[in-house]
C-alpha positions in Angstrom: 168.0 21.2 -13.9 171.0 21.7 -11.7 170.8 25.5 -12.3 167.2 25.5 -11.1 168.1 23.6 -8.0 171.1 25.7 -7.3 169.2 29.0 -7.7 166.3 27.8 -5.5 163.8 27.9 -8.4 162.3 24.4 -8.1 159.5 25.8 -5.8 158.6 28.4 -8.4 158.6 25.9 -11.2 156.4 23.4 -9.2 153.9 26.1 -8.2 153.8 27.3 -11.9 153.1 23.8 -13.2 150.5 23.2 -10.5 148.5 26.4 -10.9 148.6 26.1 -14.7 147.3 22.5 -14.5 144.5 23.7 -12.2 143.6 26.4 -14.6 143.4 23.9 -17.5 141.4 21.4 -15.4 139.0 24.1 -14.5 139.5 23.8 -10.8 137.5 26.4 -8.8 139.4 25.7 -5.5 143.1 25.7 -6.0 146.2 24.7 -4.2 148.7 26.7 -6.2 149.5 30.4 -5.6 149.7 33.2 -8.2 153.0 33.5 -10.0 152.3 36.9 -11.4 151.9 40.0 -9.1 150.9 43.6 -10.0 151.6 45.8 -7.0 150.9 49.5 -6.8 153.6 51.2 -4.7 151.5 54.4 -4.4 148.2 55.6 -5.7 149.5 59.1 -6.3 150.4 60.6 -9.7 151.4 64.1 -10.8 149.8 63.8 -14.3 146.2 64.1 -15.3 145.7 61.5 -18.0 142.1 61.7 -19.1 141.3 58.0 -19.1 142.9 57.2 -15.8 140.8 57.4 -12.5 143.8 58.8 -10.6 144.5 61.5 -13.3 140.9 62.5 -13.4 140.6 62.6 -9.6 137.6 60.3 -9.5 138.5 59.2 -6.0 137.6 55.5 -6.6 140.4 54.4 -4.3 141.8 55.7 -1.1 145.1 57.6 -1.4 147.8 55.4 0.0 151.4 54.3 -0.2 152.6 50.7 0.4 155.1 50.6 3.3 158.3 48.7 2.9 157.3 46.6 6.0 154.0 45.6 4.2 155.9 44.8 1.0 158.1 42.5 3.0 154.9 40.8 4.2 153.8 40.4 0.6 157.2 38.8 -0.2 156.9 36.5 2.8 153.6 35.3 1.6 154.0 35.2 -2.2 157.7 35.6 -3.0 158.6 31.9 -3.1 155.9 31.3 -5.8 156.3 34.6 -7.8 158.0 34.6 -11.2 157.2 38.3 -12.1 156.2 41.6 -10.5 154.8 44.7 -12.2 155.5 47.7 -9.9 152.6 49.9 -11.2 148.9 50.3 -11.6 147.0 53.5 -10.9 149.8 55.6 -9.5 153.3 56.7 -10.5 155.8 54.3 -8.9 158.8 56.7 -9.1 157.1 58.9 -6.5 157.6 56.1 -3.9 160.7 56.7 -1.8 161.3 53.0 -1.1 160.7 51.7 -4.6 164.3 50.7 -5.1 164.4 48.7 -1.8 161.2 46.9 -2.9 162.8 45.9 -6.2 166.0 44.7 -4.6 164.0 42.6 -2.1 162.0 41.1 -5.0 165.4 40.3 -6.8 166.5 38.4 -3.6 163.5 36.1 -4.2 164.6 35.5 -7.8 161.7 37.4 -9.2 161.6 39.2 -12.6 160.7 42.9 -12.2 159.1 45.6 -14.2 158.4 49.3 -13.5 156.1 51.3 -15.8 156.5 55.1 -15.4 155.7 58.4 -17.0 159.3 59.4 -16.1 158.4 62.9 -15.1 159.7 62.4 -11.6 163.3 61.2 -11.2 165.1 62.7 -8.2 168.8 63.6 -8.3 170.9 60.4 -8.1 167.8 58.2 -8.5 169.1 57.0 -11.9 172.0 55.1 -10.1 169.6 53.6 -7.5 167.3 52.5 -10.3 170.0 50.7 -12.2 171.7 49.3 -9.1 168.3 47.9 -7.7 168.5 45.0 -10.2 165.4 46.1 -12.1 164.9 43.9 -15.2 162.6 46.0 -17.3 161.7 49.7 -17.4 158.7 50.7 -19.5 158.4 54.4 -20.3 154.9 55.8 -21.2 155.7 58.4 -23.8 152.9 58.9 -26.2 154.3 61.6 -28.4 157.4 62.9 -30.1 156.6 66.7 -29.4 155.2 68.4 -26.4 152.0 69.1 -28.4 151.2 65.5 -29.1 152.7 64.2 -25.8 150.6 66.4 -23.5 147.3 65.7 -25.3 147.0 62.5 -23.2 149.8 62.9 -20.6 148.3 66.1 -19.3 150.7 68.1 -17.1 153.7 66.1 -18.4 156.9 67.6 -19.8 158.2 65.8 -22.9 161.7 67.4 -22.6 162.0 66.3 -19.0 161.2 62.7 -19.9 163.8 62.7 -22.6 166.4 64.1 -20.2 165.5 61.6 -17.6 165.8 58.8 -20.1 169.3 60.0 -21.1 170.3 60.0 -17.4 169.2 56.4 -17.0 171.0 55.3 -20.1 174.2 57.1 -19.0 174.0 55.5 -15.4 173.6 52.0 -16.9 176.7 52.6 -19.1 178.7 54.1 -16.2 177.8 51.3 -13.8 178.5 48.6 -16.4 175.1 47.1 -16.2 172.9 45.6 -18.9 169.7 46.1 -17.0 167.2 47.5 -16.9 166.0 46.8 -20.5 164.4 50.0 -21.5 161.1 50.1 -23.5 159.6 53.2 -24.9 155.8 52.5 -24.9 153.8 54.6 -27.3 150.0 54.4 -26.9 148.3 55.1 -30.2 145.5 57.6 -30.4 144.0 59.6 -33.2 146.1 62.7 -32.5 149.5 60.9 -32.5 149.1 58.1 -35.1 151.0 60.3 -37.6 154.1 59.8 -35.5 154.0 56.0 -35.4 156.6 55.6 -38.2 159.2 57.8 -36.3 158.8 56.3 -32.9 161.3 53.4 -33.2 164.1 55.6 -34.6 163.5 58.3 -31.9 163.5 55.8 -29.1 166.7 53.9 -30.2 168.5 57.1 -30.9 167.8 58.4 -27.3 169.0 55.2 -25.8 166.0 52.9 -25.3 166.4 49.3 -26.2 162.9 48.7 -27.7 159.9 50.7 -28.9 156.4 49.3 -28.3 153.6 50.7 -30.5 150.5 49.8 -28.4 146.8 50.1 -29.1 145.2 52.0 -26.2 142.3 50.8 -24.0 139.6 53.4 -24.2 136.6 54.2 -22.0 133.1 53.8 -23.3 131.7 57.3 -23.4 130.7 60.0 -25.9 133.4 61.6 -28.0 135.9 58.8 -27.8 135.1 57.3 -31.2 135.3 60.6 -33.0 138.2 62.2 -31.1 140.5 59.4 -29.8 140.1 56.1 -31.9 143.0 55.8 -34.4 142.0 55.8 -38.0 144.6 53.1 -38.7 142.6 49.9 -37.8 145.7 47.9 -37.0 146.4 50.2 -34.1 142.9 50.0 -32.5 141.5 47.4 -30.2 138.0 48.4 -31.2 135.5 48.3 -34.0 134.5 51.9 -34.7 131.2 50.7 -36.0 130.2 49.1 -32.7 132.1 51.2 -30.3 129.6 52.3 -27.6 129.0 55.7 -26.0 128.5 54.1 -22.7 129.6 51.0 -20.8 127.4 47.9 -21.1 126.1 48.2 -17.6 124.4 51.5 -18.6 122.7 50.0 -21.6 118.9 49.7 -21.5 119.0 46.0 -22.2 121.3 45.6 -19.2 118.6 46.4 -16.7 117.7 43.5 -14.4 119.9 40.4 -14.7 120.0 40.0 -18.5 123.3 38.8 -20.0 124.9 40.6 -22.8 127.1 39.3 -25.7 129.4 42.3 -25.9 130.9 43.0 -29.4 133.1 46.1 -29.3 136.5 44.8 -30.2 138.1 44.9 -33.7 139.1 41.3 -33.7 136.6 38.7 -32.5 138.4 36.0 -30.5 137.3 32.5 -29.5 136.3 32.4 -25.8 139.0 31.2 -23.4 139.4 31.5 -19.7 141.0 34.6 -18.2 144.1 33.4 -16.2 143.9 36.2 -13.6 142.0 34.4 -10.8 144.3 31.4 -11.0 147.8 32.8 -12.0 147.8 36.6 -11.1 146.9 38.9 -8.3 146.8 42.7 -7.9 147.6 44.3 -4.6 146.8 48.0 -4.0 148.8 50.3 -1.8 146.4 49.9 1.2 146.5 46.1 0.8 143.2 45.7 -1.1 143.3 42.8 -3.5 141.7 43.4 -6.9 140.8 40.5 -9.3 143.1 42.1 -11.9 144.9 45.2 -12.8 141.9 46.7 -14.7 139.6 47.0 -11.8 139.3 50.7 -10.9 136.8 50.9 -8.1 137.5 49.6 -4.6 133.9 48.3 -4.3 134.9 45.4 -6.5 137.9 44.2 -4.6 138.2 40.7 -3.3 139.6 41.4 0.1 142.6 42.7 2.1 145.9 40.9 1.9 146.9 42.1 5.4 143.7 41.3 7.2 143.9 37.5 7.4 144.9 34.3 5.8 145.9 34.4 2.2 144.6 30.9 1.6 141.2 32.0 2.9 141.2 35.0 0.6 142.6 33.0 -2.4 139.9 30.3 -2.1 137.2 32.6 -0.7 133.7 33.1 -2.1 134.6 36.0 -4.5 137.5 34.0 -6.1 135.4 30.9 -6.4 132.6 32.9 -8.0 135.2 34.5 -10.4 136.6 31.2 -11.5 133.1 29.6 -11.9 131.9 32.5 -14.1 135.0 32.6 -16.2 134.9 28.9 -16.9 131.2 29.0 -17.8 131.7 32.0 -20.0 134.5 30.3 -21.9 132.2 27.3 -22.4 129.4 29.5 -23.7 127.2 28.7 -20.8 126.8 32.4 -19.8 127.5 35.8 -21.1 128.6 39.1 -19.5 126.3 40.2 -16.7 126.8 44.0 -16.9 124.9 45.0 -13.8 126.5 42.4 -11.6 128.3 43.6 -8.4 131.1 41.1 -9.1 133.9 42.5 -11.3 134.5 39.3 -13.3 130.8 38.8 -14.1 130.5 42.3 -15.5 133.9 42.2 -17.4 133.7 42.6 -21.2 137.4 41.4 -21.8 137.4 37.9 -20.5 140.0 35.8 -22.2 142.0 38.8 -23.6 144.6 38.9 -20.8 148.0 37.3 -21.6 150.9 36.7 -19.2 154.3 36.4 -21.0 156.8 34.7 -18.8 160.2 36.4 -18.8 162.5 34.6 -21.2 165.3 35.3 -18.8 163.6 33.2 -16.1 163.3 30.1 -18.2 166.6 30.6 -20.0 169.1 32.0 -17.4 167.4 32.1 -14.0 165.0 34.7 -12.8 166.0 38.2 -13.5 169.6 37.5 -14.4 
């Protein structure tokens, strides 16, 4: 208790308990603020990953970079409540020149921080700035153990360069006498790389990573995915190959009009539960646009602009109220997915599958220590 008070964490703890209570009580209008932030420093990326709107150049969002001044605004509004920040979404965060200053500012607010990167861009000397920023967790998206398997999804990427950059970061951490960041090698599983699964952990640890994550990949609903991309090892697939569709549900014939659809595409059927995002999390894009979650690609489904007015008016505005109402009704089996809705949460096929894991360091030793 004394540690929480001394480190100024009482406000974060109070907000966390408040917003979690409001979620469990099914409150549509809330007093608490989000404690989880996904912020995209830049929408630019040098790779052409085939399932990513940025990589495919679909232009579903304006090209932008978040200025350090605007990030200070975000911290002024949300920093006292935030427990965790993901610095990533549709762009490559290491391309942003002020990323390390942003992380350092977040750490002054006692916030746990994570960066997810393809690690193809690491400027000279950036490894020292990365380590010195106070970053807690660095997730490396490396989905192959050879150039051939790696570039199948990370199109335009250089496997040898990522390995060299990893070694630079590990050496900088050793030289500077730091334990952070904790380095995670994340391996998304596809059909073409599943034969390497059993070697990932040994390779990652040998090169200096602290952990290897074997992660089932989210896939788009379109022709050819089931045959060419879904893993044959069922334990590494999110989807049931028998029901995996060749088009998203909002294109299905039965989704015309306002009909509701009980979508069954996942390998493991789960009991319905509320999605925590509209209560506990928020996604901020480089131009300030607020998305209901980190999975919303198109700007047409955004909920507003963080820099255009009052956060309270946005947070309890009509789009957020509608999101919370639909999610609670969905969890109570009072409604199903509405595929042709113009509201992102009503057309979502993944309600209840999001999970926020609080950093153990926050509860155990203070945020980000």
